[in-house]
N, C-alpha and C positions, 0 to 999 in steps of 0.2 A: 506493500501499499505505500502514496507516494502523497504526498500532500504537501502543494504547492504557495506561500505567498507574497510574493516580490522577493522577501530580505529572506526568507527560510527554506526551509523544509524538510518534513519531515518520511522518514520507511521502515516501518512497523518490518523484520521481519519471522519469523515464524508460527505459533499457536501464542495465543494472550493467556502465561502459565493462570491468571486470574478472570479464565468464564465466567462462573459463577458469583464472583467475589464483584466485582470489577470487569463486566462486558466490553468488549469490542469496547462500543459509541464508547466508554468511560475510557479506555483506555488510549483510541486516539486525541479522548479532547486531555489529558493530565498530560498528554504527552508535547500537545501543541500549544494549553498554559506555559511549559518547560521551554516550551521553544521563545515561546511572547518574549514572556519576560530574559532567557540572557539575551538574546533581539535588545530589547530594551537598552537593558545594564550597556553594555559589548559597544553599543552604538554610539549610548553618551560617554562613553570612557572615552570610547575615538575622537569622540568629538572635545573632550576637552583634554586630549592629546598624551595624555594616559599609560592608550594601547598605541602603536603604531600601523594595522589595521582592524576590522572590522569584521574580519571572514576568520573562522570553528569550527571543529567539527566538535563532533560528540559519538564517542560510542559508548550503549547503555548496554552490559550483558546482563542477564535472567537470571536476579537477589534467587526463584529457586530452584534454580540448576543444581543438583546433585555435586560432588569435588569427586564424580564416576564419572560426571558426561565429562564429555571433551571440551575444550571450554570452543570450538570452532563449532559446536554446535553451537553454544549458549547466549547469540546475537538477538535478542530485544532489537534497536533501532538503530540508526544514526538520527540524528541532526545536525542537520548545516544552517551555517550561518551566513550573509552575506556573501559577497561576491567571487568570492576567490576560495569557496567553501567545499570545491570538488578535492583540491589540491591538497586537505587538509585526513581526509573519511577515511586513505589507508589505516595512516600516520595515527590519526586516533584508535583508530580500530585496534594499530598491532601495541599499543601502549596498552589496551585496556587488553588483551588479549595477552601477553607479555605477561603481568600482574599477578590474571587467576593461574595460566600453567604454575611461576614460580611459587605464590604469595609474595612476593613483593612486589614495593614500586616498581616499575619501571625504570623508574630516573637511577632509582641507588643502584638500579644492575648493572643502568651504562656508566652511571659519572660511578663508581667506586665496585661495583664485580663484574667488572670486563668479559673477563677468563668466564666466569657464565651464556651469554650472548651469541650462540651459533653466527654462522652467519646470512645473511638476507636478516638481521633483528633488527631490529629499531632504535636508532643510536641516540634520543631524547629520551627523556623523562618532561612533566607526574603523566600520573593516574593516581584514584585512587580506590580503595573500597569502604564503603561509607558503612558500618552493620548488616558488614554482608554486597553490599548493593556497587558492585563494580561502574567506574565511569574514567577514561581516557580521552580527553582534553586535548586539542591539537592546533596553532595560528598561529598561536599567541608568545610570549617568550616565557619558559618554558615555567619558573612560580607563577605565572597569568595564568594561563592556563592550567595547573593545581589548581591555583580559588575558582578558577571558573567550573572544574569539574567538583569543585566541593560542592557548590553551591546548584548544580545539577541533581550531585547526589538527593541532596538534604529533602531539597522539594523536590523530587520524587518521590522519596520515601516517603513525606511526609501529607502527599497526597493522598498516594494508596493507601497505607495508613487512617488517614477521614473515611474516605470511602470503604473502608470491612470491616472500620467502625459503625459506620452505617446502616452497612449489610448484617451489623451482630441486633442492631437496635434491632430490624426488618423482625431479623427471625431471633429469636429472643430463645429458642424449647432447641436451637439448633448447635450439637456437638458436635459439630466434623464442619467446616465450613465450604460446604457444598450446600445447594442447592437443593437434593437431595436426603441432609443428611445422613449420610453412608458415608462410608472408609475409601484411603483412595485400594480397586481393589490390589493392586500387591502384598495389601497387609491380608484383608483376607484371603487371597490364593498362599502367602505361605504356609497362616492354620491348614488349610484344605491337602496340603502334604501330610502321607504317615511320619509318625513322627520316630526314631530311631528303637526309642524306648516310652512306651508309656505304662506307667508306674498306677494305680490308686491300691489304696486305703483302706 
């Protein structure tokens, strides 16, 4: 899915991990609001000569993805801002995936642990992991990228938490984060297996 509004675009990849509690239309609303927030902030800083350009890209990884899932399969969205946004998308994605693969800010790897980076790795930082939400940002100075990634991740987390709180208030009897009030099939499927040992008292 792609939505363009002059100065930014949002691309959503894969399926919605919050399908029941934050339906697709609300998820697209969250990401559009994030794009608008960052666009206004970055443009203002650019006009005040704080930033040397008004273009940046953000790569948001799926916070619900388990550790065993390949990082390449965890991209949730790319948000590009400004006229040069295309130039920075792959950089932002490389930062986010590197962060998830090594469980460390990719800037630390690039600047202090370069021996851990394989050929073809991105050679700049930074990225953030804010309460499990990994965001890579690229386009500005490194510390500015990190600052914008923190703002992006903070706003994303807060918006999802608020929407889930509203869902829970509308479903007060649900023990599971699901409209059907049922656990994920993976849990029930495990229990359907025959145990190796069965003891009864």
